[in-house]
N, C-alpha and C positions, 0 to 999 in steps of 0.2 A: 499800562501798569496799574494794578488794583491796590487798594490800601493794605491788603494782607501781605502782598509780597514786599510792599514798600516798609511795612513794620518789622519784617523780618531782617531787613537790612541794618537797622539799627538796634542793638542790643543793650540790655541794661547791665549795671555794674556787676549784679549777681550773676547774670548768665555768663559773663566773660571770666568771672572768678572761678565758676564752676568748670568752665572750659579748660582754663590752665590749672585748676586744682590750687588756687592760692586764696588769700583772704580778699575780701572786698576793699579793705584798707590798702591792699598792695595795688590793686587795679586803680584806685583812686589816686595814689602816688604815680602810677604810670601816666595817668591822665594829665596830672598836674606838671610832670616833667616833659610832657610832650611826646612821650614814647608811643601813645596810642592817639589816633585821630577821634576826637569827640565832638559832640554837639550839646550845648547846654540847651535845656527845655523847661517849660513850666513858667508860671508868671514872674518869678523871680530869678529864673536861670540857675537855680540851685541844683537841679537834677541833670545828670549827664547820661548821653547815649553814646555807645561806641559803635563805629560803622563795622560791618562784617568783614570788610575788605582789610581792616587793621588785623584781624586774626589770622588771615592768610598771609598777610605781609610779615608778622611775627614768626609764623611757622616757617616761612621760606627764608627768613634771615639766617645768617650764619650763627648769630650770637643769640641765645634765648633771652627773654626779658629778664633784666636784673631785679632781684628781689632785695629791696632796700630794708 
């Protein structure tokens, strides 16, 4: 597995928000509620990345992500 394919597995909040056509704030709420599988990155752990499998899991679920 090379670094390029590994980087594509983890998406930014902005990429996920564009995919679902919601605000970045909504994606952050989903992450905090545990709705999306996330990984904290960076020296302080402030940034988050969402695993691409979370998108397919949400698309395959019977209920769409709730917009809070």
